Backbone bond lengths (Angstrom), bond angles and torsions (degrees), N, CA, C in turn:
res aa  C-N    CA-C-N  psi(-1)  N-CA   C-N-CA  omega(-1)  CA-C   N-CA-C  phi
1 M - - - 1.469 - - 1.530 109.04 -
2 N 1.320 117.39 131.17 1.459 121.91 -178.08 1.528 110.22 -86.14
3 H 1.343 115.23 135.24 1.464 121.38 177.19 1.523 109.11 -117.62
4 P 1.326 118.08 139.57 1.466 119.47 177.65 1.528 110.49 -61.94
5 S 1.318 115.28 141.54 1.468 120.01 178.89 1.516 110.79 -69.06
6 R 1.310 114.21 161.07 1.471 118.87 177.51 1.526 111.21 -62.29
7 Q 1.356 114.32 -34.67 1.464 117.56 179.36 1.523 111.30 -64.17
8 N 1.325 116.54 -40.76 1.461 119.57 179.26 1.522 111.40 -65.88
9 L 1.345 115.46 -38.78 1.465 118.89 178.28 1.530 110.71 -64.21
10 A 1.350 115.81 -42.98 1.467 119.53 179.53 1.524 111.10 -64.06
11 A 1.341 115.16 -40.60 1.462 118.18 178.59 1.516 110.94 -64.63
12 G 1.318 116.46 -39.25 1.461 120.03 179.01 1.509 112.33 -63.32
13 R 1.338 116.06 -37.23 1.465 119.11 178.41 1.526 111.36 -72.81
14 A 1.348 117.42 -31.68 1.468 121.11 -176.50 1.519 112.99 -75.88
15 L 1.332 116.86 -28.50 1.468 119.88 -175.17 1.522 113.17 -57.29
16 P 1.340 119.11 -46.92 1.473 118.06 178.69 1.524 112.56 -60.65
17 S 1.335 117.20 -38.18 1.466 120.14 179.37 1.520 111.02 -65.53
18 L 1.345 115.75 -41.51 1.456 119.50 178.05 1.522 111.29 -63.98
19 A 1.313 116.04 -40.36 1.466 120.26 179.37 1.523 110.80 -64.42
20 L 1.344 116.17 -41.42 1.461 119.47 178.34 1.533 111.15 -64.68
21 T 1.346 116.58 -41.27 1.466 120.42 178.96 1.523 111.26 -63.51
22 A 1.338 115.63 -45.07 1.465 119.75 179.25 1.520 111.05 -62.01
23 G 1.352 115.92 -41.18 1.465 119.48 178.73 1.515 112.18 -64.79
24 A 1.338 116.31 -39.71 1.464 120.05 179.32 1.524 111.35 -65.53
25 L 1.350 116.85 -41.96 1.461 120.57 179.16 1.529 111.23 -65.50
26 A 1.340 116.04 -39.79 1.466 119.37 178.15 1.525 110.85 -63.77
27 S 1.329 116.15 -40.51 1.466 120.13 178.09 1.527 111.06 -64.09
28 L 1.343 115.90 -41.17 1.465 119.67 177.27 1.523 111.18 -62.17
29 A 1.320 117.15 -41.03 1.462 120.96 179.89 1.524 110.88 -62.06
30 V 1.330 116.70 -44.33 1.464 120.89 178.95 1.524 109.94 -63.30
31 W 1.325 116.30 -43.39 1.475 120.91 -179.52 1.527 110.44 -62.94
32 N 1.334 117.15 -43.06 1.463 120.61 -179.62 1.526 111.80 -66.37
33 L 1.337 117.45 -41.01 1.456 120.01 178.00 1.523 111.26 -63.94
34 Y 1.326 116.36 -37.30 1.468 120.49 175.92 1.530 110.05 -59.91
35 H 1.334 116.37 -44.26 1.465 119.95 -178.28 1.528 111.42 -70.16
36 V 1.326 117.88 -31.81 1.469 120.21 175.40 1.522 110.00 -61.82
37 R 1.324 115.91 -49.96 1.479 119.48 -178.86 1.527 110.75 -63.18
38 K 1.317 116.41 -40.17 1.460 120.64 179.02 1.529 110.86 -63.58
39 A 1.336 116.61 -44.42 1.464 120.92 179.96 1.520 111.05 -62.95
40 E 1.335 117.31 -41.17 1.464 120.16 -178.17 1.524 112.00 -71.86
41 R 1.335 117.37 -31.39 1.477 119.14 173.86 1.522 110.49 -65.54
42 R 1.313 116.63 -40.11 1.467 120.82 -178.13 1.531 112.28 -75.63
43 N 1.316 116.43 -23.72 1.468 120.97 -175.12 1.529 109.95 -130.91
44 P 1.321 117.36 72.87 1.469 120.20 -178.84 1.524 111.15 -68.62
45 P 1.328 117.65 165.69 1.479 120.57 178.38 1.520 110.99 -56.92
46 I 1.339 115.96 140.68 1.467 120.33 -179.73 1.522 111.78 -102.81
47 G 1.343 116.73 -6.53 1.454 119.88 -177.49 1.507 112.90 -120.82
48 R 1.298 115.20 -148.92 1.462 122.57 -179.56 1.526 109.06 -115.40
49 F 1.339 114.53 173.57 1.457 120.11 178.90 1.526 109.61 -123.57
50 I 1.324 114.69 146.69 1.450 121.30 173.14 1.525 107.43 -137.87
51 E 1.335 116.65 137.72 1.464 120.07 178.88 1.519 109.48 -99.00
52 V 1.315 115.19 126.41 1.459 121.85 -177.66 1.520 108.41 -133.13
53 D 1.319 116.94 120.82 1.460 122.23 177.13 1.535 111.31 50.86
54 G 1.310 115.46 41.94 1.454 120.88 177.68 1.516 115.02 79.30
55 V 1.332 117.50 8.48 1.466 121.90 -177.99 1.530 108.87 -117.12
56 R 1.308 115.86 130.17 1.471 121.14 178.32 1.532 109.02 -90.18
57 L 1.339 115.44 114.79 1.458 121.23 -178.56 1.526 110.22 -106.15
58 H 1.318 115.21 139.77 1.460 122.30 176.51 1.526 108.73 -101.93
59 Y 1.339 116.67 131.86 1.459 119.81 -179.43 1.521 109.89 -145.14
60 L 1.326 114.88 159.25 1.457 122.63 177.62 1.518 107.66 -123.69
61 E 1.325 116.34 135.19 1.468 120.91 -176.60 1.514 110.09 -132.63
62 K 1.334 115.49 142.17 1.463 120.22 179.42 1.528 109.05 -159.13
63 G 1.332 116.06 147.55 1.458 121.44 172.23 1.515 114.18 89.28
64 T 1.331 114.42 171.24 1.465 122.51 177.15 1.522 108.64 -132.84
65 G 1.337 114.27 159.87 1.456 119.08 -179.50 1.511 110.55 118.78
66 P 1.331 117.88 -166.83 1.466 121.04 178.14 1.534 110.03 -56.23
67 A 1.321 115.29 140.90 1.464 119.63 -171.33 1.530 112.55 -83.00
68 V 1.332 114.31 144.02 1.463 123.25 173.77 1.522 107.42 -131.65
69 V 1.326 116.93 131.58 1.463 122.81 178.72 1.520 108.69 -111.71
70 L 1.336 116.54 129.99 1.461 122.18 179.88 1.528 109.95 -106.71
71 L 1.329 115.99 126.63 1.463 122.34 178.84 1.526 108.83 -120.87
72 H 1.327 116.17 113.80 1.463 120.66 -175.21 1.524 111.40 -77.14
73 G 1.325 115.50 168.89 1.449 122.01 178.30 1.509 112.47 -91.48
74 N 1.336 115.41 -162.23 1.449 121.15 178.52 1.527 109.79 -75.45
75 T 1.328 116.70 164.10 1.469 125.29 176.86 1.521 113.47 77.70
76 V 1.346 119.06 -38.66 1.457 121.97 -171.48 1.530 111.48 -100.22
77 A 1.330 116.60 -158.81 1.465 123.67 178.65 1.523 107.09 -149.68
78 L 1.341 117.26 -173.05 1.461 119.77 -175.82 1.522 112.91 -60.91
79 Q 1.338 117.48 -22.31 1.463 120.35 178.70 1.522 113.07 -62.57
80 D 1.333 116.94 -13.37 1.465 119.74 176.31 1.524 110.33 -58.72
81 G 1.330 116.71 -36.87 1.459 119.82 177.68 1.515 112.66 -66.22
82 L 1.335 116.61 -33.44 1.460 120.93 177.41 1.522 111.08 -73.12
83 C 1.333 115.92 -45.84 1.458 120.89 -177.02 1.524 111.36 -63.14
84 S 1.326 116.78 -37.57 1.464 120.70 179.61 1.522 112.61 -74.79
85 G 1.338 117.06 -17.04 1.447 121.79 -176.89 1.518 113.53 88.08
86 L 1.335 117.34 -7.27 1.465 120.22 -177.23 1.520 112.51 -63.49
87 F 1.323 116.27 -42.89 1.463 120.21 -175.04 1.528 111.11 -58.62
88 D 1.318 117.29 -52.82 1.471 120.24 -177.67 1.520 111.94 -69.53
89 R 1.320 117.19 -36.12 1.466 120.56 178.75 1.533 110.60 -62.42
90 L 1.325 116.51 -46.71 1.455 120.30 -179.00 1.517 112.42 -69.87
91 A 1.351 116.59 -32.03 1.467 120.88 -177.32 1.520 112.81 -68.10
92 E 1.324 118.14 -11.90 1.464 119.69 177.32 1.531 111.66 -65.94
93 K 1.348 117.23 -28.33 1.463 119.93 -177.75 1.522 113.45 -132.82
94 H 1.339 116.99 3.61 1.448 120.84 -176.45 1.524 110.86 -136.86
95 R 1.316 114.92 158.84 1.461 120.92 167.34 1.530 106.42 -86.09
96 V 1.319 116.58 112.26 1.464 121.23 -173.69 1.523 109.32 -109.71
97 I 1.326 116.19 130.19 1.465 122.10 177.16 1.525 107.55 -124.53
98 A 1.320 115.96 120.24 1.466 121.45 176.32 1.521 108.22 -111.19
99 F 1.307 116.83 128.62 1.465 122.32 -179.87 1.525 110.93 -104.65
100 D 1.324 115.90 144.97 1.461 120.75 156.38 1.522 105.55 -78.77
101 R 1.329 117.37 116.27 1.460 117.90 177.46 1.536 109.62 -64.62
102 P 1.335 119.11 159.52 1.472 121.03 -175.41 1.530 113.19 -52.38
103 G 1.336 114.97 126.02 1.454 121.74 179.34 1.508 114.65 92.05
104 F 1.324 117.74 -9.74 1.456 122.08 179.88 1.526 109.39 -106.00
105 G 1.325 115.91 151.99 1.453 119.42 179.61 1.511 110.97 55.40
106 Y 1.332 116.26 -120.84 1.462 121.03 -178.71 1.532 113.10 -111.65
107 S 1.326 117.66 16.91 1.466 120.12 175.92 1.522 110.63 -89.97
108 E 1.318 115.77 142.31 1.465 121.13 -179.31 1.527 111.04 -77.74
109 R 1.336 114.38 160.45 1.470 121.21 176.62 1.535 107.54 -144.37
110 P 1.329 117.48 73.20 1.471 119.72 -177.86 1.524 111.05 -64.52
111 R 1.336 114.59 158.16 1.456 119.89 -176.07 1.525 112.78 -93.95
112 D 1.315 116.94 22.97 1.463 119.68 -179.59 1.526 112.93 -87.65
113 R 1.340 117.11 4.11 1.464 121.25 179.28 1.527 109.13 -159.28
114 L 1.332 115.75 165.45 1.459 121.24 173.83 1.524 107.97 -87.79
115 W 1.342 116.35 126.40 1.450 120.07 -173.47 1.532 111.21 -89.98
116 T 1.318 115.20 61.61 1.452 120.88 174.43 1.528 109.63 -68.40
117 S 1.323 115.56 169.92 1.468 118.49 176.94 1.526 110.79 -61.64
118 R 1.322 116.78 -34.28 1.466 119.65 179.76 1.524 111.16 -69.04
119 A 1.345 117.83 -40.79 1.460 120.84 177.63 1.524 110.50 -63.53
120 Q 1.333 116.97 -39.54 1.461 120.17 178.03 1.528 110.84 -66.38
121 A 1.332 116.61 -39.74 1.463 120.33 179.19 1.528 111.42 -63.36
122 Q 1.307 116.78 -42.55 1.466 120.42 179.69 1.526 111.06 -64.35
123 L 1.338 116.84 -40.60 1.460 120.50 177.91 1.525 110.95 -64.39
124 L 1.324 116.79 -44.94 1.459 120.40 -178.84 1.524 111.58 -68.41
125 H 1.319 117.32 -32.67 1.468 119.77 175.83 1.525 110.22 -61.81
126 E 1.321 115.94 -43.19 1.463 119.12 178.29 1.529 110.82 -65.72
127 A 1.328 116.80 -38.28 1.470 120.38 177.24 1.522 110.70 -61.99
128 L 1.327 117.12 -42.79 1.465 120.87 179.49 1.521 111.18 -63.73
129 E 1.332 116.85 -38.04 1.464 119.68 176.31 1.519 110.80 -62.65
130 K 1.335 117.05 -42.75 1.467 120.59 179.34 1.521 111.84 -65.17
131 L 1.335 116.08 -29.91 1.466 120.54 179.77 1.528 112.00 -89.49
132 S 1.336 116.93 4.83 1.474 123.00 179.82 1.528 111.74 56.82
133 V 1.320 115.44 42.40 1.465 121.54 176.63 1.525 107.80 -93.48
134 E 1.326 116.01 119.52 1.459 120.30 -176.08 1.524 111.06 -109.61
135 Q 1.321 115.94 129.58 1.460 124.29 174.33 1.534 113.49 42.49
136 P 1.301 116.64 62.80 1.462 118.43 178.13 1.526 112.30 -77.52
137 V 1.317 115.44 159.71 1.457 121.08 159.79 1.525 105.64 -81.69
138 V 1.306 116.64 129.37 1.468 121.05 -178.07 1.522 108.63 -106.17
139 L 1.326 115.41 120.06 1.460 122.05 178.97 1.522 108.62 -107.26
140 G 1.329 116.23 117.52 1.452 120.84 176.61 1.510 110.50 -115.56
141 H 1.322 115.77 139.50 1.469 120.45 175.11 1.517 109.43 -114.27
142 S 1.326 117.08 133.43 1.461 123.33 174.66 1.532 110.29 55.43
143 W 1.345 118.53 -119.20 1.469 119.47 -179.73 1.523 111.24 -61.60
144 G 1.319 117.31 -28.31 1.460 120.83 178.27 1.513 113.46 -63.48
145 T 1.356 118.12 -19.78 1.463 119.34 177.74 1.525 110.85 -66.83
146 L 1.348 117.56 -31.87 1.466 120.27 178.98 1.526 110.54 -66.42
147 V 1.337 116.77 -38.67 1.461 120.97 176.93 1.530 109.56 -66.71
148 A 1.328 116.36 -43.23 1.460 120.63 178.72 1.529 110.89 -60.62
149 L 1.329 117.36 -42.43 1.463 120.79 179.14 1.522 111.26 -65.44
150 D 1.325 117.45 -40.78 1.460 119.35 177.54 1.522 111.27 -65.05
151 L 1.323 117.88 -38.23 1.466 120.10 174.94 1.524 110.52 -58.26
152 A 1.327 116.09 -45.65 1.466 120.13 -177.77 1.518 112.05 -69.27
153 M 1.335 117.44 -34.98 1.460 121.01 179.88 1.534 111.68 -70.72
154 D 1.333 116.05 -44.29 1.461 120.31 -174.82 1.524 113.18 -83.70
155 F 1.334 117.21 -27.06 1.466 120.82 -176.17 1.534 109.89 -133.67
156 P 1.325 118.37 58.85 1.467 120.49 -173.31 1.524 113.91 -60.41
157 A 1.332 117.44 -32.50 1.462 119.46 -179.30 1.517 112.37 -71.33
158 D 1.327 116.75 -16.38 1.462 120.78 -175.96 1.524 113.43 -101.79
159 V 1.320 117.92 4.33 1.466 121.59 -179.61 1.525 108.34 -120.70
160 R 1.315 116.07 116.93 1.469 120.64 -178.67 1.526 111.38 -72.11
161 G 1.329 115.58 -39.14 1.461 119.10 -178.40 1.517 109.98 -165.99
162 L 1.322 115.34 163.53 1.464 121.98 178.92 1.516 109.87 -119.25
163 L 1.328 115.27 136.47 1.452 120.47 171.32 1.521 106.65 -125.04
164 L 1.322 115.96 111.37 1.458 122.88 -170.73 1.530 109.61 -110.82
165 V 1.328 115.92 122.83 1.466 121.22 -173.12 1.525 110.30 -121.21
166 S 1.331 116.18 121.10 1.472 122.53 173.51 1.521 112.28 54.61
167 G 1.316 116.55 43.72 1.452 120.25 -174.96 1.518 114.43 -86.73
168 Y 1.335 113.18 161.82 1.465 123.13 173.75 1.523 105.44 -109.19
169 Y 1.346 117.73 110.45 1.457 120.93 -168.14 1.527 114.92 -115.49
170 Y 1.330 117.94 -14.20 1.462 121.36 -175.48 1.524 109.68 -131.91
171 P 1.342 117.62 137.57 1.468 119.76 -174.92 1.526 112.35 -66.28
172 S 1.322 115.23 138.04 1.459 122.06 177.92 1.516 108.37 -160.18
173 A 1.310 117.07 162.33 1.468 121.20 178.57 1.527 109.30 -68.11
174 R 1.346 116.48 138.08 1.466 121.54 -178.29 1.529 109.35 -135.67
175 L 1.328 116.24 119.78 1.452 120.98 178.16 1.523 111.34 -65.36
176 D 1.344 116.70 -36.81 1.466 119.68 -177.77 1.523 111.66 -63.98
177 V 1.334 117.62 -30.08 1.462 120.89 177.38 1.521 110.12 -65.44
178 M 1.333 116.80 -44.94 1.465 120.73 179.88 1.522 111.73 -63.85
179 I 1.325 116.14 -38.07 1.465 120.23 -178.51 1.522 111.20 -67.74
180 S 1.333 117.40 -40.05 1.464 120.74 -175.69 1.519 113.21 -86.15
181 A 1.339 118.14 -12.92 1.466 122.00 -173.61 1.525 114.89 -55.58
182 P 1.351 120.40 -42.23 1.480 118.73 -176.75 1.521 114.12 -55.94
183 A 1.324 118.35 -34.15 1.462 120.46 -178.81 1.518 112.45 -69.24
184 A 1.334 117.59 -13.08 1.470 121.21 179.02 1.520 112.58 -92.02
185 I 1.331 117.73 -9.59 1.463 121.37 -176.27 1.531 109.43 -81.79
186 P 1.336 118.60 126.14 1.474 120.32 177.82 1.525 111.15 -55.21
187 L 1.315 116.30 149.21 1.463 126.18 -178.66 1.527 111.13 70.56
188 L 1.334 118.24 -66.80 1.464 119.58 177.47 1.518 110.15 -60.42
189 G 1.336 115.91 -48.35 1.455 119.98 179.28 1.515 112.41 -61.82
190 D 1.348 116.85 -39.36 1.465 120.09 178.64 1.521 111.19 -61.48
191 T 1.340 116.09 -43.43 1.463 120.04 178.36 1.523 111.05 -61.48
192 L 1.327 116.59 -45.75 1.465 120.51 -179.49 1.527 111.28 -64.45
193 R 1.337 116.50 -43.62 1.470 120.29 -173.03 1.523 112.93 -67.41
194 Y 1.328 116.65 -27.20 1.466 119.28 -179.36 1.521 113.07 -97.88
195 T 1.348 116.35 1.30 1.467 118.71 -178.41 1.529 110.88 -126.61
196 V 1.337 117.06 -85.30 1.465 119.46 -170.70 1.528 113.80 -87.03
197 S 1.350 118.10 -28.42 1.471 119.51 -175.03 1.524 114.16 -60.67
198 P 1.356 120.08 -43.77 1.467 118.07 178.02 1.522 113.41 -60.26
199 L 1.329 116.66 -36.28 1.469 119.59 179.23 1.522 110.71 -65.68
200 S 1.331 116.58 -49.30 1.459 119.72 -179.45 1.522 110.90 -65.23
201 A 1.336 116.67 -36.40 1.470 120.13 179.18 1.523 110.84 -64.01
202 R 1.332 117.44 -41.86 1.467 120.14 178.40 1.522 111.17 -63.27
203 L 1.331 116.05 -39.81 1.460 119.83 -179.29 1.521 111.99 -66.18
204 L 1.332 116.92 -34.61 1.465 121.44 -175.60 1.515 113.85 -93.86
205 L 1.333 117.39 -10.68 1.457 120.09 -168.84 1.526 113.07 -62.40
206 K 1.312 117.45 -44.03 1.468 118.76 -178.98 1.515 110.75 -63.82
207 R 1.325 117.30 -42.46 1.462 120.38 178.91 1.525 110.70 -64.05
208 T 1.331 116.56 -39.03 1.463 120.63 178.05 1.528 110.55 -63.11
209 A 1.336 116.14 -45.91 1.465 120.31 -179.83 1.521 111.19 -63.73
210 E 1.319 117.10 -40.82 1.469 120.17 178.60 1.521 110.89 -62.33
211 A 1.344 116.98 -39.32 1.469 120.02 177.94 1.523 110.95 -65.88
212 M 1.334 117.44 -34.80 1.461 120.85 179.07 1.530 111.70 -66.04
213 F 1.327 116.69 -35.19 1.463 120.47 -177.90 1.521 113.48 -88.49
214 A 1.320 117.56 -24.57 1.468 121.23 -174.36 1.538 111.06 -53.85
215 P 1.338 117.13 140.14 1.463 128.90 9.14 1.524 114.79 -84.23
216 A 1.329 118.74 -1.58 1.464 120.78 175.31 1.528 109.24 -73.21
217 P 1.316 117.64 152.21 1.468 119.59 178.07 1.519 111.72 -73.36
218 L 1.318 116.35 155.96 1.462 122.02 174.64 1.526 108.74 -67.32
219 P 1.345 118.83 124.25 1.469 119.68 179.59 1.520 111.85 -58.03
220 E 1.310 116.48 141.21 1.466 121.00 -177.39 1.521 112.16 -62.26
221 N 1.337 117.47 -29.05 1.472 120.25 -176.00 1.523 112.88 -94.82
222 F 1.345 118.11 8.48 1.464 120.21 -173.89 1.529 111.50 -61.69
223 F 1.324 117.80 -51.52 1.461 120.17 -177.96 1.525 112.54 -80.49
224 A 1.332 117.30 -12.19 1.464 119.11 170.03 1.524 109.55 -73.62
225 A 1.338 116.17 -38.09 1.477 120.57 178.28 1.522 111.32 -73.61
226 M 1.327 116.55 -36.50 1.471 121.86 -178.13 1.526 108.59 -133.00
227 P 1.340 117.96 84.08 1.464 121.36 -175.44 1.525 113.08 -57.39
228 R 1.321 115.34 146.55 1.463 121.36 -177.97 1.529 111.96 -54.31
229 D 1.334 116.70 -43.19 1.468 119.15 -176.05 1.524 112.26 -67.41
230 M 1.335 117.77 -22.74 1.463 119.85 175.34 1.531 111.21 -79.19
231 L 1.319 116.58 -35.06 1.459 120.71 -177.50 1.521 112.96 -79.37
232 T 1.339 116.93 -12.86 1.471 119.95 -176.39 1.527 111.89 -116.54
233 R 1.321 117.46 25.02 1.462 120.48 174.31 1.533 109.90 -72.76
234 P 1.326 117.99 151.41 1.472 120.57 -176.84 1.527 114.31 -54.20
235 L 1.346 118.44 -42.06 1.463 119.77 -179.06 1.520 110.85 -63.03
236 Q 1.322 117.05 -41.97 1.465 119.11 -178.70 1.525 110.75 -70.41
237 I 1.323 117.60 -34.57 1.467 119.84 175.73 1.532 109.66 -61.50
238 R 1.328 117.18 -41.72 1.477 119.77 176.93 1.517 110.78 -62.93
239 A 1.333 117.09 -44.47 1.463 120.37 -179.85 1.524 110.68 -60.40
240 E 1.315 116.91 -43.83 1.464 121.00 179.93 1.521 111.19 -63.25
241 A 1.336 116.79 -43.46 1.463 120.72 -178.49 1.529 110.92 -67.51
242 E 1.326 117.15 -42.47 1.460 119.84 179.13 1.522 110.91 -66.19
243 D 1.325 116.65 -42.07 1.464 119.17 177.93 1.526 110.76 -60.78
244 A 1.330 116.94 -41.65 1.461 120.11 178.05 1.526 110.82 -60.85
245 A 1.333 116.19 -40.72 1.466 120.21 -179.85 1.524 111.94 -67.66
246 F 1.325 117.81 -31.58 1.463 121.73 -178.22 1.528 112.90 -86.90
247 M 1.328 118.09 -8.44 1.458 121.47 -171.15 1.529 112.65 -65.38
248 I 1.324 117.97 -50.92 1.461 120.79 -177.74 1.530 111.45 -64.39
249 P 1.354 119.11 -46.60 1.469 118.40 176.01 1.522 113.58 -59.03
250 A 1.341 116.91 -35.83 1.466 119.15 179.45 1.521 110.88 -64.81
251 A 1.334 116.89 -45.29 1.469 119.87 178.74 1.521 111.17 -64.40
252 A 1.342 116.84 -37.93 1.466 120.44 178.46 1.521 111.32 -63.67
253 R 1.328 116.56 -36.51 1.466 121.01 -179.63 1.525 111.78 -75.12
254 L 1.323 116.92 -37.39 1.458 120.97 -171.90 1.521 114.47 -84.54
255 H 1.324 118.51 -33.68 1.468 119.03 -162.41 1.529 113.71 -64.68
256 K 1.330 118.14 -26.68 1.462 119.98 178.72 1.530 112.48 -72.14
257 R 1.334 116.19 -15.30 1.467 119.69 -174.85 1.536 112.91 -101.97
258 Y 1.324 118.18 -0.91 1.461 119.18 -176.47 1.533 113.38 -56.45
259 P 1.338 119.48 -38.40 1.475 118.07 179.45 1.530 113.71 -64.64
260 E 1.328 117.94 -13.99 1.465 120.77 178.89 1.530 112.54 -72.46
261 L 1.316 117.14 -21.16 1.464 120.63 -176.27 1.526 109.81 -65.56
262 T 1.322 115.63 131.14 1.469 120.51 -179.02 1.524 112.87 -116.34
263 M 1.336 118.06 -14.81 1.460 119.59 179.28 1.532 110.58 -77.37
264 P 1.326 117.43 162.36 1.463 119.79 176.63 1.530 111.18 -58.67
265 V 1.321 116.28 139.05 1.466 122.24 179.99 1.518 108.54 -133.77
266 A 1.327 116.80 126.94 1.458 122.04 172.60 1.522 108.18 -114.84
267 I 1.327 116.39 131.23 1.461 122.76 -175.94 1.520 108.47 -115.85
268 F 1.337 116.16 125.04 1.462 121.51 178.15 1.525 109.61 -117.67
269 G 1.319 115.77 137.14 1.454 120.64 175.67 1.514 110.72 -146.95
270 G 1.323 116.18 152.23 1.460 121.19 175.50 1.520 110.10 -89.17
271 A 1.316 117.03 131.10 1.463 120.33 -177.78 1.522 111.96 -61.48
272 D 1.332 117.83 -26.65 1.465 121.89 -177.62 1.523 112.11 -113.01
273 D 1.327 116.62 29.73 1.461 121.58 179.42 1.531 110.01 -63.06
274 K 1.345 117.26 122.66 1.463 122.41 179.37 1.526 111.87 -95.04
275 I 1.320 118.04 -6.34 1.467 121.90 -177.33 1.530 110.75 -95.05
276 V 1.324 116.51 -46.47 1.471 122.63 179.55 1.522 108.25 -131.00
277 D 1.318 117.28 123.61 1.456 121.47 -178.07 1.525 111.10 -65.84
278 V 1.307 116.67 121.39 1.463 120.98 -173.08 1.527 111.68 -68.17
279 E 1.324 117.88 -35.66 1.458 120.46 179.43 1.520 111.65 -68.06
280 A 1.341 115.90 -43.77 1.459 120.66 -176.31 1.520 112.87 -72.47
281 H 1.338 116.98 -18.61 1.462 119.14 -175.22 1.531 112.18 -121.21
282 S 1.320 118.46 -67.36 1.469 119.47 -175.09 1.522 112.47 -64.83
283 V 1.334 116.75 -46.30 1.471 119.46 -178.67 1.523 110.50 -66.20
284 R 1.324 116.63 -40.69 1.471 120.37 178.27 1.527 110.88 -64.81
285 L 1.334 117.11 -40.59 1.463 120.22 178.57 1.525 110.73 -61.64
286 H 1.318 115.93 -40.46 1.471 120.28 178.48 1.525 110.91 -58.09
287 R 1.329 117.05 -38.35 1.466 120.47 178.00 1.525 111.68 -68.25
288 D 1.333 116.81 -31.73 1.465 120.86 -176.39 1.529 113.40 -83.94
289 I 1.333 117.60 -15.48 1.470 121.22 179.00 1.530 107.63 -116.98
290 P 1.316 117.83 99.86 1.467 120.82 -170.55 1.530 114.61 -56.27
291 Q 1.325 117.63 -37.02 1.467 119.73 -175.05 1.526 113.52 -90.32
292 S 1.331 117.19 9.76 1.466 119.49 -175.43 1.520 112.00 -78.86
293 A 1.315 114.30 156.53 1.469 122.47 172.70 1.522 107.43 -113.27
294 L 1.324 116.68 132.08 1.461 121.96 -176.92 1.518 110.67 -111.15
295 H 1.331 115.39 131.52 1.457 121.82 177.35 1.535 107.86 -127.69
296 V 1.295 117.18 107.24 1.465 121.94 175.35 1.523 106.79 -103.32
297 I 1.327 115.51 114.59 1.456 120.87 -171.78 1.530 109.93 -92.77
298 P 1.336 117.92 120.69 1.469 119.65 -178.98 1.526 111.90 -67.59
299 R 1.341 114.91 149.37 1.472 123.55 177.77 1.530 112.03 56.25
300 A 1.334 115.89 32.47 1.470 121.08 177.77 1.518 108.95 -123.43
301 G 1.334 115.92 151.62 1.445 121.93 179.84 1.517 112.39 -109.20
302 H 1.329 115.36 -149.44 1.462 120.97 -174.98 1.527 111.69 -65.70
303 M 1.325 117.69 -32.68 1.464 121.08 179.93 1.526 110.12 -91.47
304 V 1.311 115.21 49.38 1.461 122.08 -173.58 1.522 112.11 -61.77
305 H 1.337 118.12 -24.08 1.467 119.87 -178.00 1.529 112.40 -66.88
306 Y 1.342 117.82 -17.54 1.462 120.40 175.45 1.530 110.62 -72.34
307 Q 1.322 116.74 -25.63 1.465 121.16 -177.68 1.522 113.27 -102.63
308 S 1.317 116.85 -12.35 1.472 119.09 -173.79 1.520 112.12 -124.42
309 A 1.331 117.12 30.47 1.469 120.11 -177.49 1.524 111.64 -58.78
310 E 1.334 116.75 -38.75 1.464 119.87 -178.83 1.529 111.01 -66.05
311 Q 1.339 117.13 -44.10 1.464 120.12 178.87 1.526 111.23 -65.15
312 I 1.325 116.80 -38.28 1.462 120.99 178.72 1.524 110.28 -64.70
313 E 1.324 115.85 -43.77 1.468 119.62 178.07 1.531 110.64 -60.35
314 R 1.312 116.06 -40.69 1.464 120.02 -179.52 1.537 110.68 -64.92
315 A 1.320 116.71 -41.24 1.462 120.46 179.06 1.524 111.29 -63.96
316 I 1.317 116.64 -40.26 1.464 120.28 178.94 1.522 110.56 -68.76
317 R 1.320 116.00 -37.37 1.466 119.40 178.64 1.532 110.05 -62.49
318 H 1.323 117.83 -38.94 1.463 121.06 176.69 1.523 110.84 -62.29
319 M 1.339 116.33 -40.26 1.463 119.82 -177.99 1.522 113.21 -70.23
320 T 1.324 116.01 -32.87 1.465 119.34 -174.83 1.523 113.08 -95.84
321 R 1.323 117.54 -10.16 1.464 119.72 -179.33 1.520 109.99 -68.17
322 A 1.309 116.72 131.35 1.470 121.19 -179.12 1.521 110.10 -61.33
323 G 1.327 114.89 129.25 1.455 119.92 176.35 1.502 114.02 80.85
324 D 1.344 118.16 -2.71 1.464 119.36 -178.93 1.520 109.93 -76.75
325 D 1.282 118.00 130.13 1.460 122.95 179.25 1.516 108.78 -106.87
326 T 1.335 115.80 103.70 1.466 119.65 -178.25 1.519 111.87 -90.52
327 H 1.329 117.95 -5.31 1.467 118.86 179.62 1.518 108.81 -65.34
328 G 1.318 114.67 133.84 1.454 119.71 179.13 1.515 112.55 82.20
329 R 1.313 119.30 0.46 1.458 121.86 -179.31 1.527 107.80 -91.22
330 F 1.321 117.07 113.47 1.452 121.11 -177.52 1.525 108.98 -115.51
331 A 1.327 114.38 133.95 1.466 119.90 176.94 1.514 107.65 -135.34
332 V 1.312 116.42 119.08 1.452 119.99 179.83 1.511 109.02 -121.10
333 A 1.329 116.58 116.42 1.467 121.26 176.19 1.506 107.99 -103.15
334 S 1.284 117.51 135.77 1.470 120.05 -179.38 1.521 109.80 -146.09
């Protein structure tokens, strides 16, 4: 008499569980896609679009005068410049262009290339040429500082000055990179991003934002400017995970070249930044760039630009003022 093997019995018992898991994941994917469409209907694009090298970029522009380009960090979108007040403040005397970096907000992030900071810088340089933006001051925050540095390294004649805020400039071990890495892996990451990742991201988002602002409180209008459902869409989760994975290699590639920079550079950091250590990064960068100006803002965290908009505006005004020589001008606030 033939008896089923133990393996067959185990497989028979596992099949219903696998079917239930697959059904649950499919339901989560449908639910998440529904929320993506709902979020985008409620929050349509606020700017314009430009196509560059096959990529559709979303940007917001306002004002006239010397140009300033705003590059946001991870987690957020171009609305960070609006929420902080920097965009409107600078637009009073400057032509200000804020981009959604590839994969964030309403900018595309096709999979035909690796979206390193250098690839993003090259794309944005071409976008600026199409928009007839000449010699802007480039302001990067957090991950956006790597893009700003690559712009200055690759196109030094086209960058009037750099304003670097809360940046990560030197390679080091990062726990957050390891945690976010799975969402960047093809296939596995796709499954996670359309099922469980948006749920976990929504649950953690407020705590993440509070840590970014600490010790300052989270602004009341932060999630009104950048709704949770927009920040936790699958495409943006992929962009965030890939950027995190590319962050350490970018700093490793760039840091040996910092002394080559000859344009004016202003460095801003929060003295109580819990995301990026200000001494290990901003203060060290100031030592490596002789003509840089360093501003360490007391009782400020990673989102220091919300508390130092006036100082940032003043630094940009120095860079864009005709005949102003910012080389050798050092300012250290502590």
